[in-house]
C-alpha positions in Angstrom: 99.8 -30.7 250.8 98.2 -33.6 252.6 99.8 -34.8 255.9 101.1 -38.4 256.0 99.0 -40.8 258.1 100.5 -43.6 260.2 98.2 -46.4 261.3 98.6 -47.4 265.0 99.1 -51.0 266.1 95.8 -52.7 266.9 93.8 -49.7 265.6 92.2 -49.1 262.3 92.1 -45.3 262.7 95.3 -43.6 261.5 96.6 -40.4 263.4 97.4 -37.5 261.1 100.9 -36.0 261.5 101.2 -32.2 261.3 103.5 -30.3 258.9 107.0 -29.8 260.2 108.4 -26.3 259.1 112.0 -26.7 257.8 114.6 -23.8 258.0 116.2 -22.4 254.8 119.1 -24.4 253.3 122.5 -23.8 254.9 120.8 -22.3 258.0 122.0 -23.1 261.5 118.6 -22.6 263.1 117.4 -25.7 265.0 114.4 -27.7 263.7 111.5 -27.3 266.1 109.2 -30.3 266.4 105.5 -29.6 267.2 103.7 -31.5 269.9 102.6 -34.8 268.4 99.2 -36.2 269.3 99.1 -38.7 272.0 97.8 -42.2 271.6 94.3 -42.1 273.1 94.5 -45.7 274.2 95.4 -46.4 277.9 99.0 -47.2 278.4 99.6 -50.6 280.1 102.8 -52.4 280.9 103.4 -56.0 279.8 102.5 -58.1 282.9 104.5 -61.1 281.7 107.8 -60.2 283.6 105.8 -59.7 286.9 103.9 -63.0 286.4 107.2 -64.9 285.7 108.7 -63.4 288.9 105.6 -64.4 290.9 105.7 -68.0 289.5 109.4 -68.3 290.4 108.7 -67.2 294.0 106.0 -69.8 294.3 108.1 -72.6 292.9 111.0 -71.9 295.2 110.8 -74.0 298.4 109.9 -72.1 301.5 112.5 -71.8 304.2 112.1 -74.9 306.5 112.3 -73.6 310.0 114.7 -75.6 312.2 114.0 -75.8 315.9 116.0 -77.3 318.7 114.1 -78.5 321.8 116.7 -79.0 324.5 117.3 -79.8 328.2 114.0 -81.6 328.7 113.4 -85.1 330.1 112.4 -86.9 326.8 110.1 -89.9 327.0 110.7 -91.4 323.6 108.2 -94.4 324.3 110.1 -96.8 322.0 113.5 -96.3 323.6 115.3 -95.0 326.7 114.2 -91.9 328.5 116.8 -89.1 327.9 117.4 -86.9 330.9 118.3 -84.4 329.7 117.9 -84.8 326.0 117.4 -82.8 322.8 115.1 -83.0 319.8 115.9 -81.4 316.5 112.9 -80.5 314.3 112.8 -79.3 310.7 109.7 -78.4 308.8 107.5 -80.1 311.3 109.4 -83.4 311.3 111.7 -84.9 313.9 115.3 -85.0 312.5 117.3 -86.1 315.5 116.7 -87.3 319.1 119.7 -87.6 321.3 121.3 -86.3 324.5 123.0 -83.5 322.7 122.5 -82.0 319.3 125.0 -79.7 317.5 123.4 -78.0 314.6 122.7 -74.6 313.2 119.1 -73.8 314.0 116.6 -71.0 313.6 115.1 -71.2 317.1 116.0 -72.8 320.4 113.3 -73.9 322.9 114.8 -74.4 326.3 112.7 -76.8 328.3 114.8 -77.2 331.4 112.9 -78.8 334.2 110.0 -80.1 331.9 109.2 -83.5 330.5 108.6 -84.1 326.8 106.0 -86.7 325.8 104.5 -87.5 322.4 101.0 -86.1 321.9 98.2 -88.3 323.4 95.7 -90.0 321.1 92.0 -90.5 321.9 91.0 -93.5 319.7 87.2 -93.1 320.1 85.2 -89.9 320.6 82.4 -87.5 319.5 84.6 -84.4 319.8 83.3 -81.7 317.4 80.0 -83.6 316.8 78.4 -82.6 320.1 78.5 -79.6 322.3 75.5 -79.5 324.8 73.5 -82.6 325.2 70.3 -80.7 326.0 70.5 -78.5 322.9 69.5 -80.4 319.9 71.0 -78.0 317.4 74.5 -78.8 318.7 74.1 -82.6 318.3 75.3 -84.2 315.1 76.4 -87.7 316.3 73.9 -90.0 314.5 72.0 -90.4 311.2 68.5 -91.9 310.7 68.5 -95.5 309.7 70.0 -98.8 310.7 72.6 -99.1 308.0 74.4 -95.9 306.8 78.0 -96.9 305.8 78.2 -93.9 303.5 78.2 -91.4 306.4 81.5 -89.8 307.1 81.7 -88.4 310.6 84.7 -86.2 310.0 82.8 -84.0 307.6 80.5 -82.8 310.4 83.3 -81.8 312.9 82.8 -78.3 314.3 86.3 -76.7 314.6 85.0 -74.1 317.0 83.7 -76.6 319.6 84.7 -75.5 323.1 85.3 -79.1 324.0 88.3 -79.4 321.6 90.6 -76.9 323.4 89.5 -78.2 326.8 90.6 -81.7 325.7 93.7 -80.4 324.1 94.7 -78.6 327.3 95.5 -82.0 329.0 97.9 -83.1 326.3 95.6 -84.8 323.8 96.6 -83.8 320.3 94.6 -86.3 318.1 91.2 -88.0 318.3 89.2 -90.4 316.2 85.7 -89.0 315.5 83.0 -91.6 314.8 79.3 -91.7 313.9 76.6 -93.3 316.0 73.2 -94.7 315.4 71.9 -97.9 313.9 74.0 -101.1 313.4 76.5 -99.9 310.8 76.7 -96.2 311.5 79.4 -95.1 309.0 83.1 -94.3 308.8 85.3 -92.3 311.1 88.2 -89.9 310.6 91.2 -88.9 312.7 91.6 -85.2 313.5 94.2 -83.0 315.0 92.8 -80.9 317.9 93.7 -77.7 316.1 92.7 -76.2 312.8 90.2 -73.9 311.0 88.2 -76.4 309.0 87.3 -80.1 309.1 89.4 -80.7 306.0 92.5 -79.0 307.5 92.1 -80.9 310.8 91.5 -84.4 309.4 94.7 -86.3 308.8 93.2 -89.7 307.9 89.9 -90.5 306.3 88.3 -93.0 306.5 89.9 -94.6 309.6 87.4 -97.4 310.2 83.9 -98.6 309.5 81.8 -98.7 312.7 79.5 -101.5 313.7 77.5 -101.4 316.9 76.8 -105.0 317.8 73.2 -105.8 318.6 72.4 -106.4 322.2 72.2 -110.1 323.2 71.0 -109.8 326.8 67.5 -110.8 327.7 65.4 -108.7 330.1 63.5 -111.2 332.3 61.5 -108.5 334.2 57.9 -109.6 334.5 55.3 -107.5 332.7 53.6 -106.2 335.8 57.0 -104.8 337.1 58.1 -103.3 333.8 58.6 -99.6 333.7 56.9 -99.2 330.3 54.4 -102.0 329.9 53.6 -101.0 326.3 57.2 -101.8 325.2 57.5 -104.9 327.3 58.5 -108.1 325.4 58.7 -111.7 326.6 62.1 -113.4 326.6 61.0 -115.5 323.6 60.1 -112.3 321.6 63.5 -110.8 322.6 65.3 -113.9 321.4 63.5 -113.8 318.1 64.4 -110.1 317.7 68.0 -110.9 318.5 68.1 -113.6 315.7 66.4 -111.2 313.3 69.0 -108.4 313.9 71.8 -110.9 313.3 70.3 -112.1 310.1 69.9 -108.4 308.9 73.6 -107.9 309.5 74.5 -111.1 307.6 72.2 -110.1 304.7 73.7 -106.7 304.5 77.2 -108.1 304.2 76.0 -110.6 301.5 74.4 -107.7 299.5 77.6 -105.7 299.8 79.6 -108.6 298.4 77.1 -109.1 295.5 77.5 -105.4 294.7 81.3 -105.7 294.7 81.1 -108.7 292.3 78.6 -107.0 290.0 80.8 -103.9 289.8 83.9 -106.0 289.0 82.0 -107.9 286.3 80.8 -104.7 284.8 84.3 -103.4 284.7 85.6 -106.6 283.1 82.9 -106.4 280.4 83.7 -102.8 279.6 87.4 -103.5 279.3 86.7 -106.4 277.0 84.2 -104.5 274.9 85.1 -100.8 274.9 82.4 -100.0 272.2 79.6 -101.7 274.1 76.3 -99.7 274.3 75.2 -101.4 277.5 73.8 -99.1 280.3 76.6 -97.9 282.7 76.9 -99.5 286.1 74.8 -97.8 288.7 76.9 -96.4 291.6 75.3 -96.8 295.1 77.1 -94.7 297.8 76.2 -97.1 300.6 77.8 -100.1 298.8 80.7 -98.1 297.6 81.6 -97.3 301.2 81.7 -101.0 302.0 84.2 -101.9 299.3 87.3 -101.1 301.3 85.9 -103.2 304.1 85.4 -106.2 301.9 88.8 -105.9 300.3 90.5 -105.7 303.8 91.8 -102.2 303.3 89.5 -100.7 306.0 89.1 -102.2 309.5 85.7 -102.6 311.1 85.6 -101.1 314.6 83.0 -103.3 316.5 81.5 -101.7 319.5 80.6 -104.5 321.9 80.4 -104.6 325.7 78.9 -107.9 327.0 81.0 -111.0 326.8 78.3 -112.6 324.5 78.5 -109.7 322.1 82.3 -109.9 322.0 82.3 -113.7 321.4 79.7 -113.3 318.6 81.8 -110.5 317.0 84.9 -112.6 317.1 83.1 -115.4 315.3 81.6 -113.1 312.8 85.0 -111.5 312.0 86.6 -114.9 311.6 83.8 -116.2 309.3 83.9 -113.1 307.1 87.7 -112.7 307.3 87.3 -109.1 308.4 90.0 -107.1 310.1 88.3 -105.8 313.3 89.1 -103.5 316.3 87.1 -104.2 319.4 85.9 -101.0 321.1 84.1 -100.4 324.4 85.1 -103.9 325.5 83.6 -103.8 329.0 83.9 -107.6 329.4 87.0 -108.1 327.2 89.2 -109.0 330.2 86.9 -112.1 330.8 88.0 -113.7 327.5 91.4 -112.0 327.1 93.1 -115.2 326.0 90.7 -115.7 323.1 91.0 -112.1 322.0 94.8 -112.4 322.1 94.7 -115.6 320.1 92.8 -113.9 317.3 95.1 -110.9 317.5 92.3 -108.4 317.8 93.3 -105.0 319.2 91.1 -103.5 322.0 90.1 -100.0 322.8 89.1 -100.1 326.4 86.6 -97.5 327.5 85.6 -98.6 331.0 88.3 -98.0 333.5 86.0 -96.1 335.8 82.8 -98.0 335.1 81.3 -99.8 338.1 81.3 -103.6 338.1 78.3 -104.9 336.3 77.8 -108.2 338.2 77.2 -108.7 341.9 79.9 -111.3 341.9 82.6 -109.0 340.5 85.1 -107.4 342.9 85.1 -103.7 343.3 88.3 -103.3 341.2 87.2 -105.5 338.3 87.5 -102.6 335.8 90.6 -101.1 337.4 92.4 -104.4 336.9 91.0 -105.1 333.4 93.9 -103.4 331.5 96.5 -105.4 333.4 94.7 -108.6 332.6 94.6 -107.7 328.9 98.3 -106.9 329.0 99.2 -110.2 330.7 97.2 -112.1 328.0 99.2 -110.3 325.2 96.3 -108.2 323.9 97.3 -105.0 322.2 95.0 -102.3 323.7 94.5 -98.6 324.2 92.6 -96.5 326.6 89.7 -94.2 325.6 86.6 -92.5 327.0 84.2 -93.6 324.2 81.7 -91.7 322.0 78.7 -89.8 323.2 77.9 -86.6 325.0 79.2 -87.3 328.5 82.4 -89.0 327.3 83.1 -86.0 325.1 83.1 -83.7 328.1 85.5 -86.0 330.0 87.7 -86.8 327.1 90.4 -84.8 328.8 90.7 -87.4 331.5 92.3 -89.9 329.2 95.7 -90.0 331.0 93.9 -90.6 334.3 92.4 -93.8 333.1 95.9 -95.1 332.3 97.2 -93.9 335.7 94.4 -95.7 337.6 95.3 -98.9 335.8 98.9 -98.6 336.9 97.8 -98.5 340.5 96.1 -101.9 339.9 98.9 -103.9 338.3 99.5 -102.4 334.8 103.2 -101.6 334.2 103.8 -97.8 333.9 105.5 -98.2 330.5 102.6 -100.1 329.1 100.1 -97.6 330.4 102.0 -94.8 328.7 102.1 -96.8 325.5 98.3 -97.3 325.7 97.7 -93.6 325.3 100.4 -92.9 322.7 102.0 -95.6 320.6 99.3 -98.3 320.9 96.4 -96.2 319.6 98.7 -94.9 316.8 99.4 -98.5 315.8 95.8 -99.6 316.1 94.6 -96.7 313.9 97.4 -97.1 311.3 99.4 -93.9 312.2 102.4 -95.4 313.9 104.7 -94.0 311.1 103.7 -90.5 312.2 102.5 -90.4 315.8 102.8 -92.1 319.1 106.5 -91.7 319.9 109.4 -89.3 319.7 111.5 -90.8 316.9 113.4 -89.7 313.9 111.1 -89.2 310.9 107.8 -88.8 312.8 105.7 -85.7 313.2 107.0 -83.1 315.7 103.8 -83.5 317.9 104.5 -83.5 321.6 103.7 -81.9 324.9 105.9 -80.4 327.7 104.7 -81.1 331.2 105.8 -80.3 334.7 106.1 -84.0 335.6 105.1 -87.5 334.4 101.9 -87.4 332.4 100.5 -90.3 334.6 100.8 -88.2 337.7 97.6 -86.4 338.6 99.5 -83.4 339.8 101.2 -82.8 336.5 100.3 -79.8 334.4 100.7 -79.5 330.6 102.6 -76.3 330.0 103.1 -76.3 326.2 102.0 -78.2 323.2 103.2 -78.6 319.6 101.4 -80.1 316.6 103.6 -80.7 313.5 106.2 -78.4 315.0 103.9 -75.5 315.5 103.0 -74.4 319.0 99.3 -74.5 319.8 97.7 -72.4 322.5 96.4 -74.1 325.7 93.8 -71.5 326.3 90.3 -72.9 326.7 86.9 -71.9 328.2 88.2 -73.2 331.5 91.2 -70.9 331.6 89.2 -67.9 330.4 86.7 -68.3 333.2 89.5 -68.9 335.7 91.2 -65.6 334.7 87.9 -63.8 334.6 86.8 -64.6 338.2 90.3 -64.6 339.6 90.6 -60.9 338.6 87.2 -59.8 339.6 87.0 -56.6 341.7 87.1 -57.1 345.4 83.8 -56.1 347.2 
């Protein structure tokens, strides 16, 4: 007798079933079943319940940690100083700022005896783009060419730069990183001074387009006294070159406008005739980078020092209706009223620069910030781009402190390293003060941040504490603990 065959699911080969011996009728003997053949296919469980559970866990909101910072002297910048005061933070955002906060929290940070300031902002720098000026492989501050608006400096930031933690150790939490080289060098990005990758560190990109205004000064040194006679040029030749560079800048802007108009016309034609077989509009990265500038969405940061450069830049901005930020600004205090009238913000980088004219007093640059303030100019302090400024970027609060000694009100000096740069760079809704709704980015210090004796003890970015360890502290610990001879 043939055994019945039962086909298995998903298989074309049936498994034969063995004969089952039955006992005699009316017998009480049990029926013994033989061992049935096992399915040769591997047994797998249905993964769908596990995947559904994993998806549910991912969709559920993570627990937002609530932290209470209490008993500190809180310098809110925009309001009164609370001594003592408390700050309630949830999920990296400030929820409440008051003298006392009653709430259920996950963690309490007791800051008794310390001062709490918002994180300091460095509005111009080369942090992460340069390490050692004498080692070419660590330099990535400039591109080849006179006009490279498509360059994005934030993409080249080295998160492992030793200069970043050194700068952070003095209370600086954010910095604008800009490209150099040529006339229009490219766009900048604003980074936090903590993170693993440039993408993670960058909180705003692009932040500004950068224009280094051509030099307008004439070198009247006679040829026989010139250091390099081969490169010597007469004043007339220098004047012609100056006019040529200005025309190049104007032509570049005109070509950018022509590109924007051509792109808009091509889009209009395509919308009007969807079935057109015309060749697609050719995208040019350099001109694409200029479109936000032409539309007024992206400001132009003009780097100008001499008073003639600054005046020329102000006329250029007014003629082209560009929104500009004046950076460097060595001579800005000389025409502070004109700058204030045009409502152009200034990033002042020369507090400790020596006077440039024999007729200037010794404290000309020390008093510059107070003169800008009296004229009504919105300004911020910075150290500037380049190799040497990158190494001294940590000295940002000292520039503000020096200006206080020469007439700048203390409150304005504090604003010039916190809230003013945040406003100038378009981040006032997140940074620059300790207010409800802003990022929980602040520093705890032993005293007022404008006091040279003050030490930064702790630092938080978006509610997460960041280490203040740097190459300086490691070397200090190393040699402090060296064996005695």
